[in-house]
C-alpha positions, 0 to 999 in steps of 0.5 A: 528512541534511536535513529533507526526506530525513527526511520522505520516509524516514518516508513511505517506511517507512509506505508499505512497512508499509502495503503489507505489511498491505494485501497480506495483507488481500487474498483469494486464490481466494475466501478471505482475511483480507478476508472477515473484515471483510465481503469476502463482500458481494454482488459488483458487475458486475466480480466483486469486492465493495466491500471488495475494490475499496477494498483495491485502491485503497488498495494501488495508492495505497500502491504509487505512494507507495512507488515515488515516495518510492523514486525521490526517496530515490535522487535526494536521499539522499547518506549521509555517510561 
């Protein structure tokens, strides 16, 4: 395993753990863990608060990172054995 595959694997693991954490922070039907951190702020025109929008952006970024590293690992990783 070369250094590039190792770096991509570390990023992949961090993205997967981050996805689990940020998906659990999302609120469902008006209640959730995100409301503890100020998710009940006044909502904007789209109906979601600033905290929810930021959670959405971070979650989408982590999902794109996860998918990209997954594809890169499929192409680059060749186990020895």
